[in-house]
Structure formats: C-alpha cells, structure tokens
N, C-alpha and C positions, 0 to 999 in steps of 0.2 A: 622710221618717222615721215619721211619724203613721202613714202608710200600710203601713209595712211590720209595724208593730206588730199594725192591725187585720185585714190580709188573712192574716196566720198563721192566724187564730182563723174567720173569716168569708171567703167564696167571695166573688171581685170586685165580682161582681152585685150579693152581698146586702149587703155593705158601701156598696156606691155607692148603693143603694136607700136603705140606712137614713140616709145621712149626707144627702141631697138630703132626706129627710123631716123629719129633725131642721133642714135649713137652712130648710125650707120655715115650721116650726112659728117658731122663732127671729125670722124675717123678718116674719111675720104679727103674731106677737106686738110686735115695734117696733111697729110700724104703729098698731096696738091701742091703744099707750101712748102714743103721740107726736100721734095723729090723735083716739082714743076710738070710733074705730070702723073696719069694715073694709067697704072699698067698691070696687067694680069702677070702675078707670079708664074712664072713658065713649069707646066709641069705640075703646078701644085693648086691652084685656085679654084678647081672643081673639088677635088678632095676636103680642101680648107671649107670651102661653104657645105659641104655634106657633114663636115664636123662640127658646124654651127647650126646645121639642125637639129643635133644631136642636142650639142651643148646647151645652145639657147632657145631652140625651138620644140623641142621635145619637151628639154627641162621643163620650161615655164606651162606647157599646157598639161601636161599630167601633173605638176605641183598643184596649179591653179583647180583642177578637175579634183585632187585631192582635197585640198582645202574646203571644200564645196561639203566634202562629208566627214571632216574630224576638224577639232578645235586648232585653233592657232598655234595653241602650245606643244601639242603631239605634232603639228608637221614642223616647227620649228626644232624639236627635237630629232627627229628622224631624218631632215634634212642634215642636221648636223653630224651624219654620220658618214657625209663625203669624203671629209679628211683618213676618216679611218679606212675609206675602202682606198682610199688615193695609198696610203701607206702599205695597204695588205698588198694591192693590185701591183703596185711599184715593184716591190719586194718579190712578188712572185715571177714575173716578168723581166725580173735582173734589170729595172731602167732604173732604180736607185735602193741604196742599201737600208734593207729592215733591221736595222740593230737594235736591239734591247732599248737603249734610252728613247728611240723615234714610237717604236711600239708602245712602251709604257707612257709617254710622255701624249701619245694620241689619245689613249683612253682615261688618262687622269682629266686632261683636257675635257673630253666628252662627257666625264662624269660632272664637271663644271657647269658644263652647257645644260646638264639634266636639272642640276640644283637650281639654275637662273631661272630656266622656262617653268619648271616645277613651282617654284615662288611667286613668278609672274603669272602666267597664266592658266597653271593647272596642267595636269595630265589626266588622261582617261584612255590609257593605250589598250588596243582591240576591241573599243567600242564599236569602229567601221573597219573589217578587214580589210575591203577594198580601197577605202581611205588610205590607210596605212600602206596597202602595197603600191599603190600609184606614187603616194610620197617618197616610199622606197626606191621605187624606177626613177624617180627625178634627180636621187641622189645617186643613183649610178650612172644616169645621164652625165652628172658633171665629173664624177670619176674619169669615166671613158675620154670627156672631151679637155681634162687637163692631161692626162696619160699621153693620150694621141698628139695632143695638141706639143707635149714635150718633144716627141718623136719629130714633128717638123721643125722644131726649134733646133736640134742636134744637127739638122742635117742644113741647117745653114739661114733658115728662112727668117725674113726680120719680124718680132714681134708685132711692130705695127701692121705691117702685112698679114701676117697670119690673123690678129684682131680683125681687122676691117672686112677681111673675106669670111672670116667667121661668123661676124655678127651680121653682115650680111646674106648670108643663108638663111642663119635663123630667123631676120626679120622677114625675106619674102616666106618662108615657113608659117609664120605668125598671122601676117598681113589678112589671109584669108578669113581666118577667126575673128580678128580683131573688126573687119569690117560686115562680117555679118551680127557679131555683137550689138555695133552700133548701131544698125539697121532694124535691130528687134527688140532692144531693149528701152524701157521709156525714158522719154525727153530728160536728159540732167538739167540741172537746175543753173542757174546764171554760172557761168565760168569765171571764179573769180581771179586775180593776180596770183595769188598764191599757188592755185591750183596749176596753173599755167608755169610760174618759176619751178614748180616740183617736178613736172611733165620734163619739163628743160632740163632742169638739173640730174634728173634720173638718167635720163637720155646720155646726155653728153659728158658727165662725168662718172656714173656709178656703171652704165652699160657700155660707156665708150674708152674712156682715159682708164680708168681703174682696172678695166680688163687686159690693155697694154703692158699696166705696171706688174701687173702678177705673171704674165708671160715674160716679163723680162726678168724678174725675181727668180722665176721658175728655170732661164737659163744659168743663173748665177749660182743657186742653191739647190736645186733640184725641188721635184713636186712635193717631195714628203713634208719638207719645211715649210714651203710657202704656203699650202693648205692648212697646214695645222692655224697658222696665225688667223686663220678664218674663224677658228672658236670664237676669238674675240666677237665676233659680230653680234649676237646675242645683248652680252654684257654692253657693249656699244650703244646698243638700242635701249639699253635699259637708260644709262649714264644720258644720253641726247635727250630721251623723251623725259628725264628729271628735269633738265636744263630749260627745254623748249615748251614741254606740254605741261609742266609742273606734276609729271607722274613719281609718285614716292618711289622710296628705294628702300628696302628692308634688309634686316642683317644677313639673311639668308642669300639675295641678290648680291652682297658683297663679298659672301664668304664664296659663293660659287665663282664670281670674278677672279678672284685669289687662287681658288684651284687651278682656273682656266689659266693663268698666268704659269703658275707653277707646271703645269702640265706643257706648254709651250717652252718654258726654260728647259724641261728635260729632253724634249725634243732636239735643242740644239748640244748637250753633253755627247760625249765620245763613249761615256758607261753610265750606268746607272750609279756606283759607289766612285767616291774619290779614290783615288791612287793610293794613299796610303791604309784607308781601309780595305782595299783590294789586297794588297802585302802580307795585311795582317791575316785577311781571312786566308788565305794562301798557304801561311805559314803554320796555322794552327793546326 
C-alpha cells in the first residue's frame, strides 16, 4: 500500500534507492544511540555488505526488471516462493530441520498465497519466461540472504549490526541505478506529503527496523519458521488495501488468508498428525 503511493511519484529504482538510504541512516543512528559509536564488525563487515548486495541490491534490481515484463500478481506469487526455498535450502544444508510439518506448512501457505494473488490480480504465468525467471532469481536472492545471514547470527554477530551493514551494501549497489533513473525519467509531479511520508516509512520501518526484527526472530526460532510468516504479506496487503484504499475483499481472498494461516500453523507443529492419531495408525 505504501509503495503504491510512492511509486506514483518516484520511479521504482529511485524510490528503492531513497528508501534504503533512509534505512541506512536509521539503522546507524540506532547503533550510535545504543553503543555511543559506530564501529565496523571485525572480520565480517565486508561479508555483510556483500550479503546485502545480494539480499537487497540484486533482489530489488531483478525484481524490478521482472515486474516490467509480467503482471504484479504473477510477480507476487513467484516472490512468495522464497520461504519454500529457504525451508528446502536450510534442510539440505543442515541449517534447520526440514520436518514434514514445516515442509507441508510451507506448501499449504504458498497455495493460500496463490489463491489470494489469483483472486486479486489474476495470473498469466508463462506469458513472459524472462520476467518469470528474473522474478524467481529475486526469490533465490532473498533465500540466499536469509540463510547466509543465519550463519552470521550463529557466529554471534548482533542482528542490528548485521542488518545495518547488509543494508548499506545493498544501498550502495542500488544508488547508481536510482540516480540514473532519476536523471533520465520525466520530471515527477508535485511531491506531496503523502509520498514523502511513504518513502520515510518504507525506509525507516519496512527496510530498516523490520529487517532487524527478522534477524532477531531467526536467531530465536530459525529461518524456516520466520520466513513462513512472510506468507502473510500478500493477505496483509489485501486487508490494508481494504482499510485505507477502499479496495474490496472477496470470498476467495478470505479463503486464501485462512489457508495461509493454516500453513503457518502447520510449520509450528512437531508432527503432521496428533499423537493419538499416530498411535492408532501405528497400532493398526
């Protein structure tokens, strides 16, 4: 919803560059207030910045390029593959347990996303293979960022420091593209207060503080469970669009939201079947 307001004034790469610069300023200000100084994490700051190039820079670039070739609904659905990729990669690499409930929950939640997106924007998957592949590459970038970021957290890197230096790497990567777009795009209309607030909010909160919270959550419960909760984003956008933009909510969107919640609930179970049912099945 916030992006819709800002993109109507700024170009997508200009907007993205601005929001990540604001995120950098926000995160390093918090570090300064919390520790009294800003120091590079010894031995990890370059790696964290390179991680940010993948997770924020390359992700945003290939996602934006893909979005120019496919409908927004297709893009939202393909990007929603990220939590499934995280679950699979984490299991293969031994970074998180890929239990049947977690895998089943991720797949169920993804099907709920498909229902929400199809009922909201429609789907034309395959209309542009290049656009689909670019968007899938964005999903892979985010999965790589999440898993490699998990390794830094397990080595004792503070989530705030990890996020700040990663976002800085992504911001520096995106800046030339944003500047190029800003100088070559038509002059924007009058920049209203709504667009300014949208950029500030999406930078400070969504691109900044929210990513710190994600890393803190990953440290506690692992990457699979945390990324599974991101399946709620499309349904949350539908709810907020209804509340603030008067966009209608249809029955299919409600059903899709319920399926997403069911899938996320499954990822938190130890087993697919209740204990009593498992005992009966074994005894049969």
